[in-house]
Jmol script that loads the backbone (N, CA, C; Angstrom):
load data "model"
ATOM      1  N   MET A   1       0.833  -1.399  -0.049  1.00  0.00           N
ATOM      2  CA  MET A   1      -0.036   0.078   0.291  1.00  0.00           C
ATOM      3  C   MET A   1       0.864   1.125   0.017  1.00  0.00           C
ATOM      4  N   THR A   2       0.634   2.174  -0.857  1.00  0.00           N
ATOM      5  CA  THR A   2       1.328   3.441  -1.017  1.00  0.00           C
ATOM      6  C   THR A   2       0.839   4.404  -0.394  1.00  0.00           C
ATOM      7  N   LEU A   3       1.211   5.630  -0.251  1.00  0.00           N
ATOM      8  CA  LEU A   3       0.893   6.843   0.363  1.00  0.00           C
ATOM      9  C   LEU A   3      -0.521   7.488  -0.504  1.00  0.00           C
ATOM     10  N   LYS A   4      -0.254   6.985  -1.697  1.00  0.00           N
ATOM     11  CA  LYS A   4      -1.344   7.504  -2.705  1.00  0.00           C
ATOM     12  C   LYS A   4      -2.530   6.742  -2.367  1.00  0.00           C
ATOM     13  N   ASP A   5      -2.491   5.518  -2.272  1.00  0.00           N
ATOM     14  CA  ASP A   5      -3.485   4.729  -2.175  1.00  0.00           C
ATOM     15  C   ASP A   5      -4.185   5.064  -0.952  1.00  0.00           C
ATOM     16  N   PHE A   6      -3.606   5.119   0.327  1.00  0.00           N
ATOM     17  CA  PHE A   6      -4.108   5.692   1.336  1.00  0.00           C
ATOM     18  C   PHE A   6      -4.737   6.857   1.580  1.00  0.00           C
ATOM     19  N   LEU A   7      -4.210   7.672   0.757  1.00  0.00           N
ATOM     20  CA  LEU A   7      -4.905   9.304   0.744  1.00  0.00           C
ATOM     21  C   LEU A   7      -6.120   9.184  -0.224  1.00  0.00           C
ATOM     22  N   ILE A   8      -6.028   8.290  -1.145  1.00  0.00           N
ATOM     23  CA  ILE A   8      -7.527   7.938  -2.056  1.00  0.00           C
ATOM     24  C   ILE A   8      -8.506   7.428  -1.123  1.00  0.00           C
ATOM     25  N   GLY A   9      -8.121   6.664  -0.208  1.00  0.00           N
ATOM     26  CA  GLY A   9      -8.942   5.815   0.597  1.00  0.00           C
ATOM     27  C   GLY A   9      -9.502   6.730   1.409  1.00  0.00           C
ATOM     28  N   ALA A  10      -8.755   7.559   2.101  1.00  0.00           N
ATOM     29  CA  ALA A  10      -9.120   8.788   3.151  1.00  0.00           C
ATOM     30  C   ALA A  10     -10.116   9.613   2.552  1.00  0.00           C
ATOM     31  N   ALA A  11      -9.714  10.032   1.633  1.00  0.00           N
ATOM     32  CA  ALA A  11     -10.696  11.114   0.488  1.00  0.00           C
ATOM     33  C   ALA A  11     -12.120  10.458   0.319  1.00  0.00           C
ATOM     34  N   CYS A  12     -12.058   9.264  -0.270  1.00  0.00           N
ATOM     35  CA  CYS A  12     -13.308   8.559  -0.378  1.00  0.00           C
ATOM     36  C   CYS A  12     -14.048   8.393   0.750  1.00  0.00           C
ATOM     37  N   GLY A  13     -13.311   8.125   1.714  1.00  0.00           N
ATOM     38  CA  GLY A  13     -14.212   7.771   2.943  1.00  0.00           C
ATOM     39  C   GLY A  13     -14.654   9.184   3.733  1.00  0.00           C
ATOM     40  N   ALA A  14     -13.926  10.083   3.517  1.00  0.00           N
ATOM     41  CA  ALA A  14     -14.466  11.511   4.049  1.00  0.00           C
ATOM     42  C   ALA A  14     -15.586  11.976   3.289  1.00  0.00           C
ATOM     43  N   ALA A  15     -15.607  11.669   1.893  1.00  0.00           N
ATOM     44  CA  ALA A  15     -16.765  11.949   0.958  1.00  0.00           C
ATOM     45  C   ALA A  15     -18.020  11.054   1.387  1.00  0.00           C
ATOM     46  N   VAL A  16     -17.789   9.998   1.797  1.00  0.00           N
ATOM     47  CA  VAL A  16     -19.013   9.276   2.118  1.00  0.00           C
ATOM     48  C   VAL A  16     -19.426   9.592   3.267  1.00  0.00           C
ATOM     49  N   VAL A  17     -18.821  10.017   4.364  1.00  0.00           N
ATOM     50  CA  VAL A  17     -19.085  10.557   5.610  1.00  0.00           C
ATOM     51  C   VAL A  17     -19.803  11.940   5.419  1.00  0.00           C
ATOM     52  N   ALA A  18     -19.463  12.588   4.460  1.00  0.00           N
ATOM     53  CA  ALA A  18     -19.989  13.916   4.206  1.00  0.00           C
ATOM     54  C   ALA A  18     -21.443  13.597   3.582  1.00  0.00           C
ATOM     55  N   ILE A  19     -21.474  12.634   2.758  1.00  0.00           N
ATOM     56  CA  ILE A  19     -22.628  12.233   1.767  1.00  0.00           C
ATOM     57  C   ILE A  19     -23.874  11.823   3.136  1.00  0.00           C
ATOM     58  N   ALA A  20     -23.346  10.886   3.948  1.00  0.00           N
ATOM     59  CA  ALA A  20     -24.376  10.154   4.726  1.00  0.00           C
ATOM     60  C   ALA A  20     -24.772  11.182   5.718  1.00  0.00           C
ATOM     61  N   LYS A  21     -24.174  12.538   6.037  1.00  0.00           N
ATOM     62  CA  LYS A  21     -24.643  13.437   6.457  1.00  0.00           C
ATOM     63  C   LYS A  21     -25.761  14.268   6.195  1.00  0.00           C
ATOM     64  N   THR A  22     -26.189  14.112   5.147  1.00  0.00           N
ATOM     65  CA  THR A  22     -27.019  15.122   4.321  1.00  0.00           C
ATOM     66  C   THR A  22     -28.333  14.639   4.507  1.00  0.00           C
ATOM     67  N   PRO A  23     -29.162  15.626   4.822  1.00  0.00           N
ATOM     68  CA  PRO A  23     -30.762  15.219   4.828  1.00  0.00           C
ATOM     69  C   PRO A  23     -31.425  14.549   4.024  1.00  0.00           C
ATOM     70  N   ALA A  24     -30.818  14.788   2.703  1.00  0.00           N
ATOM     71  CA  ALA A  24     -31.582  14.004   1.733  1.00  0.00           C
ATOM     72  C   ALA A  24     -31.090  12.325   1.567  1.00  0.00           C
ATOM     73  N   PHE A  25     -29.991  12.165   1.927  1.00  0.00           N
ATOM     74  CA  PHE A  25     -29.394  10.854   2.126  1.00  0.00           C
ATOM     75  C   PHE A  25     -29.947  10.114   3.260  1.00  0.00           C
ATOM     76  N   ARG A  26     -30.263  10.810   4.169  1.00  0.00           N
ATOM     77  CA  ARG A  26     -31.004  10.252   5.324  1.00  0.00           C
ATOM     78  C   ARG A  26     -32.434   9.788   4.965  1.00  0.00           C
ATOM     79  N   LYS A  27     -33.237  10.897   4.293  1.00  0.00           N
ATOM     80  CA  LYS A  27     -34.377  10.652   3.877  1.00  0.00           C
ATOM     81  C   LYS A  27     -34.671   9.401   2.760  1.00  0.00           C
ATOM     82  N   GLY A  28     -33.532   9.604   1.973  1.00  0.00           N
ATOM     83  CA  GLY A  28     -33.678   8.191   1.051  1.00  0.00           C
ATOM     84  C   GLY A  28     -33.703   6.902   1.788  1.00  0.00           C
ATOM     85  N   CYS A  29     -32.396   6.811   2.741  1.00  0.00           N
ATOM     86  CA  CYS A  29     -32.531   5.733   3.616  1.00  0.00           C
ATOM     87  C   CYS A  29     -33.602   5.435   4.607  1.00  0.00           C
ATOM     88  N   ALA A  30     -34.302   6.387   4.798  1.00  0.00           N
ATOM     89  CA  ALA A  30     -35.610   6.108   5.499  1.00  0.00           C
ATOM     90  C   ALA A  30     -36.619   5.603   4.519  1.00  0.00           C
ATOM     91  N   LYS A  31     -36.681   6.114   3.559  1.00  0.00           N
ATOM     92  CA  LYS A  31     -37.554   5.499   2.440  1.00  0.00           C
ATOM     93  C   LYS A  31     -37.399   4.096   1.968  1.00  0.00           C
ATOM     94  N   VAL A  32     -36.014   3.638   2.154  1.00  0.00           N
ATOM     95  CA  VAL A  32     -35.634   2.372   1.601  1.00  0.00           C
ATOM     96  C   VAL A  32     -35.960   1.418   2.685  1.00  0.00           C
ATOM     97  N   VAL A  33     -35.659   1.802   3.914  1.00  0.00           N
ATOM     98  CA  VAL A  33     -36.201   1.082   5.076  1.00  0.00           C
ATOM     99  C   VAL A  33     -37.415   0.602   5.487  1.00  0.00           C
ATOM    100  N   ALA A  34     -38.160   1.881   4.931  1.00  0.00           N
ATOM    101  CA  ALA A  34     -39.898   1.877   5.158  1.00  0.00           C
ATOM    102  C   ALA A  34     -40.299   0.701   4.166  1.00  0.00           C
ATOM    103  N   ALA A  35     -39.791   0.827   2.926  1.00  0.00           N
ATOM    104  CA  ALA A  35     -40.238   0.451   1.666  1.00  0.00           C
ATOM    105  C   ALA A  35     -39.868  -1.476   1.985  1.00  0.00           C
ATOM    106  N   GLY A  36     -38.715  -1.701   2.677  1.00  0.00           N
ATOM    107  CA  GLY A  36     -38.151  -3.148   3.062  1.00  0.00           C
ATOM    108  C   GLY A  36     -39.240  -3.601   4.230  1.00  0.00           C
ATOM    109  N   LEU A  37     -39.707  -2.813   4.901  1.00  0.00           N
ATOM    110  CA  LEU A  37     -40.479  -3.273   6.345  1.00  0.00           C
ATOM    111  C   LEU A  37     -41.865  -3.406   5.650  1.00  0.00           C
ATOM    112  N   GLN A  38     -42.475  -2.730   4.476  1.00  0.00           N
ATOM    113  CA  GLN A  38     -43.696  -2.939   4.029  1.00  0.00           C
ATOM    114  C   GLN A  38     -43.669  -4.327   3.238  1.00  0.00           C
ATOM    115  N   LEU A  39     -42.517  -4.491   2.794  1.00  0.00           N
ATOM    116  CA  LEU A  39     -42.304  -5.574   1.644  1.00  0.00           C
ATOM    117  C   LEU A  39     -42.486  -6.805   2.629  1.00  0.00           C
ATOM    118  N   LYS A  40     -41.743  -6.693   3.644  1.00  0.00           N
ATOM    119  CA  LYS A  40     -41.761  -8.019   4.790  1.00  0.00           C
ATOM    120  C   LYS A  40     -43.118  -8.188   5.485  1.00  0.00           C
ATOM    121  N   ASP A  41     -44.086  -6.999   5.530  1.00  0.00           N
ATOM    122  CA  ASP A  41     -45.214  -7.162   6.209  1.00  0.00           C
ATOM    123  C   ASP A  41     -45.968  -7.733   5.311  1.00  0.00           C
ATOM    124  N   ASP A  42     -46.072  -7.267   3.761  1.00  0.00           N
ATOM    125  CA  ASP A  42     -46.926  -7.974   2.848  1.00  0.00           C
ATOM    126  C   ASP A  42     -46.465  -9.281   2.545  1.00  0.00           C
ATOM    127  N   ALA A  43     -45.353  -9.697   2.480  1.00  0.00           N
ATOM    128  CA  ALA A  43     -44.943 -11.126   2.423  1.00  0.00           C
ATOM    129  C   ALA A  43     -45.355 -12.033   3.708  1.00  0.00           C
ATOM    130  N   SER A  44     -45.555 -11.647   4.761  1.00  0.00           N
ATOM    131  CA  SER A  44     -45.741 -12.504   5.867  1.00  0.00           C
ATOM    132  C   SER A  44     -47.484 -12.448   5.739  1.00  0.00           C
ATOM    133  N   GLU A  45     -48.008 -11.334   5.405  1.00  0.00           N
ATOM    134  CA  GLU A  45     -49.467 -11.453   5.264  1.00  0.00           C
ATOM    135  C   GLU A  45     -49.739 -12.588   4.182  1.00  0.00           C
ATOM    136  N   TYR A  46     -48.996 -12.311   2.960  1.00  0.00           N
ATOM    137  CA  TYR A  46     -49.272 -13.344   1.915  1.00  0.00           C
ATOM    138  C   TYR A  46     -49.085 -14.853   2.215  1.00  0.00           C
ATOM    139  N   PHE A  47     -47.988 -15.027   2.962  1.00  0.00           N
ATOM    140  CA  PHE A  47     -47.663 -16.564   3.364  1.00  0.00           C
ATOM    141  C   PHE A  47     -48.651 -17.045   4.332  1.00  0.00           C
ATOM    142  N   GLU A  48     -49.144 -15.990   5.409  1.00  0.00           N
ATOM    143  CA  GLU A  48     -50.163 -16.654   6.255  1.00  0.00           C
ATOM    144  C   GLU A  48     -51.493 -17.047   5.518  1.00  0.00           C
ATOM    145  N   THR A  49     -51.830 -16.039   4.611  1.00  0.00           N
ATOM    146  CA  THR A  49     -52.830 -16.770   3.635  1.00  0.00           C
ATOM    147  C   THR A  49     -52.726 -17.843   2.979  1.00  0.00           C
ATOM    148  N   LEU A  50     -51.678 -18.019   2.580  1.00  0.00           N
ATOM    149  CA  LEU A  50     -51.595 -19.243   2.008  1.00  0.00           C
ATOM    150  C   LEU A  50     -51.466 -20.380   3.058  1.00  0.00           C
ATOM    151  N   LYS A  51     -50.888 -20.053   4.128  1.00  0.00           N
ATOM    152  CA  LYS A  51     -51.011 -21.291   5.047  1.00  0.00           C
ATOM    153  C   LYS A  51     -52.378 -21.563   5.801  1.00  0.00           C
ATOM    154  N   GLU A  52     -53.307 -20.754   5.889  1.00  0.00           N
ATOM    155  CA  GLU A  52     -54.734 -20.642   5.797  1.00  0.00           C
ATOM    156  C   GLU A  52     -55.289 -21.187   4.893  1.00  0.00           C
ATOM    157  N   ASP A  53     -55.078 -21.040   3.850  1.00  0.00           N
ATOM    158  CA  ASP A  53     -55.847 -21.711   2.536  1.00  0.00           C
ATOM    159  C   ASP A  53     -55.368 -23.534   2.627  1.00  0.00           C
ATOM    160  N   ALA A  54     -53.991 -23.747   2.987  1.00  0.00           N
ATOM    161  CA  ALA A  54     -53.392 -24.971   2.777  1.00  0.00           C
ATOM    162  C   ALA A  54     -54.341 -25.797   3.841  1.00  0.00           C
ATOM    163  N   GLU A  55     -54.372 -25.139   5.187  1.00  0.00           N
ATOM    164  CA  GLU A  55     -55.115 -25.800   6.212  1.00  0.00           C
ATOM    165  C   GLU A  55     -56.487 -26.065   6.022  1.00  0.00           C
ATOM    166  N   ASP A  56     -57.195 -25.056   5.397  1.00  0.00           N
ATOM    167  CA  ASP A  56     -58.634 -25.381   5.017  1.00  0.00           C
ATOM    168  C   ASP A  56     -58.696 -26.551   4.032  1.00  0.00           C
ATOM    169  N   ALA A  57     -58.005 -26.559   2.819  1.00  0.00           N
ATOM    170  CA  ALA A  57     -57.822 -27.592   1.827  1.00  0.00           C
ATOM    171  C   ALA A  57     -57.706 -28.954   2.657  1.00  0.00           C
ATOM    172  N   GLN A  58     -56.961 -28.821   3.726  1.00  0.00           N
ATOM    173  CA  GLN A  58     -56.655 -30.354   4.330  1.00  0.00           C
ATOM    174  C   GLN A  58     -57.717 -30.733   5.045  1.00  0.00           C
ATOM    175  N   ALA A  59     -58.350 -29.843   5.921  1.00  0.00           N
ATOM    176  CA  ALA A  59     -59.609 -30.131   6.649  1.00  0.00           C
ATOM    177  C   ALA A  59     -60.748 -30.580   5.685  1.00  0.00           C
ATOM    178  N   GLU A  60     -60.812 -29.823   4.521  1.00  0.00           N
ATOM    179  CA  GLU A  60     -62.133 -30.352   3.664  1.00  0.00           C
ATOM    180  C   GLU A  60     -61.456 -31.638   3.205  1.00  0.00           C
ATOM    181  N   LYS A  61     -60.553 -32.025   2.888  1.00  0.00           N
ATOM    182  CA  LYS A  61     -60.171 -33.251   2.416  1.00  0.00           C
ATOM    183  C   LYS A  61     -60.352 -34.468   3.667  1.00  0.00           C
ATOM    184  N   LYS A  62     -60.207 -34.321   4.756  1.00  0.00           N
ATOM    185  CA  LYS A  62     -60.331 -35.074   5.765  1.00  0.00           C
ATOM    186  C   LYS A  62     -61.911 -35.398   5.982  1.00  0.00           C
ATOM    187  N   VAL A  63     -62.783 -34.288   5.737  1.00  0.00           N
ATOM    188  CA  VAL A  63     -64.022 -34.296   5.845  1.00  0.00           C
ATOM    189  C   VAL A  63     -64.654 -35.039   4.607  1.00  0.00           C
ATOM    190  N   ALA A  64     -64.087 -34.914   3.569  1.00  0.00           N
ATOM    191  CA  ALA A  64     -64.695 -35.922   2.177  1.00  0.00           C
ATOM    192  C   ALA A  64     -64.241 -37.002   2.526  1.00  0.00           C
ATOM    193  N   ALA A  65     -63.055 -37.533   3.098  1.00  0.00           N
ATOM    194  CA  ALA A  65     -62.497 -38.735   3.374  1.00  0.00           C
ATOM    195  C   ALA A  65     -63.536 -39.372   4.278  1.00  0.00           C
ATOM    196  N   LYS A  66     -63.787 -38.838   5.199  1.00  0.00           N
ATOM    197  CA  LYS A  66     -64.937 -39.327   6.367  1.00  0.00           C
ATOM    198  C   LYS A  66     -66.075 -39.684   5.661  1.00  0.00           C
ATOM    199  N   LYS A  67     -66.598 -38.781   4.741  1.00  0.00           N
ATOM    200  CA  LYS A  67     -67.895 -39.097   4.051  1.00  0.00           C
ATOM    201  C   LYS A  67     -67.755 -40.079   3.204  1.00  0.00           C
ATOM    202  N   ALA A  68     -66.515 -40.318   2.543  1.00  0.00           N
ATOM    203  CA  ALA A  68     -66.570 -41.274   1.579  1.00  0.00           C
ATOM    204  C   ALA A  68     -66.626 -42.791   2.204  1.00  0.00           C
ATOM    205  N   LYS A  69     -66.060 -42.851   3.639  1.00  0.00           N
ATOM    206  CA  LYS A  69     -66.180 -44.278   4.329  1.00  0.00           C
ATOM    207  C   LYS A  69     -67.323 -44.390   4.716  1.00  0.00           C
ATOM    208  N   ALA A  70     -68.127 -43.533   4.958  1.00  0.00           N
ATOM    209  CA  ALA A  70     -69.372 -43.737   5.606  1.00  0.00           C
ATOM    210  C   ALA A  70     -70.635 -44.114   4.624  1.00  0.00           C
TER     211      ALA A  70
END
end "model"
wireframe off; spacefill off
backbone 0.3
color backbone group
């Protein structure tokens, strides 16, 4: 590693810190996090619906099997 590489890295690090402190960057990060949480909630709701549908289908199959035996 040379001094030049170090100075470039330090400059890039300082630029990232400066950008990260801006209100626009923070607002953008908040939107990304909010969208991710909404996606998680939507996926959880979807899979819960699938689970309920599968349980209903299984229960109906058991009832139909009992009726067929009777």
